[in-house]
C-alpha positions, -999 to 999 in steps of 0.1 A, spaced: -825 517 -655 -798 529 -678 -799 564 -664 -795 550 -628 -764 530 -640 -749 562 -654 -755 581 -622 -739 553 -602 -708 554 -625 -702 591 -620 -708 588 -583 -677 566 -580 -656 596 -591 -669 620 -564 -664 622 -527 -672 647 -500 -647 665 -478 -657 691 -452 -691 694 -468 -679 701 -504 -677 676 -533 -645 667 -551 -639 648 -583 -611 621 -583 -601 598 -611 -571 577 -618 -549 586 -648 -544 556 -671 -509 541 -668 -503 547 -705 -504 585 -700 -492 589 -664 -457 598 -675 -471 626 -697 -494 639 -670 -470 635 -642 -495 623 -617 -514 591 -610 -547 608 -601 -567 638 -612 -585 656 -583 -607 687 -588 -627 707 -563 -663 709 -576 -671 738 -553 -706 726 -544 -723 710 -515 -751 696 -537 -747 659 -547 -769 664 -578 -747 692 -590 -716 672 -582 -729 643 -603 -736 667 -633 -702 683 -630 -685 649 -628 -703 638 -660 -690 668 -679 -655 663 -665 -655 626 -675 -666 635 -711 -638 660 -714 -612 637 -699 -622 609 -723 -615 632 -753 -583 644 -738 -570 609 -730 -580 597 -764 -559 625 -780 -530 617 -757 -531 580 -765 -532 588 -803 -500 608 -799 -483 579 -782 -492 554 -809 
């Protein structure tokens, strides 16, 4: 059950456009002024939903580390 929940979480960050998957996630308000944008959008360059979910998981892990470092700098 826990694995299904994780897959559902990452599926909220992907969408399909013209057959290819993209990753999209809102930038937290605390760091929007540093990043300059309200949303991060990346082309995943795949038509496979399974690959898109795996890629989005890796991206989320990297973003969490990056955002944590940015928030530490602001404190």
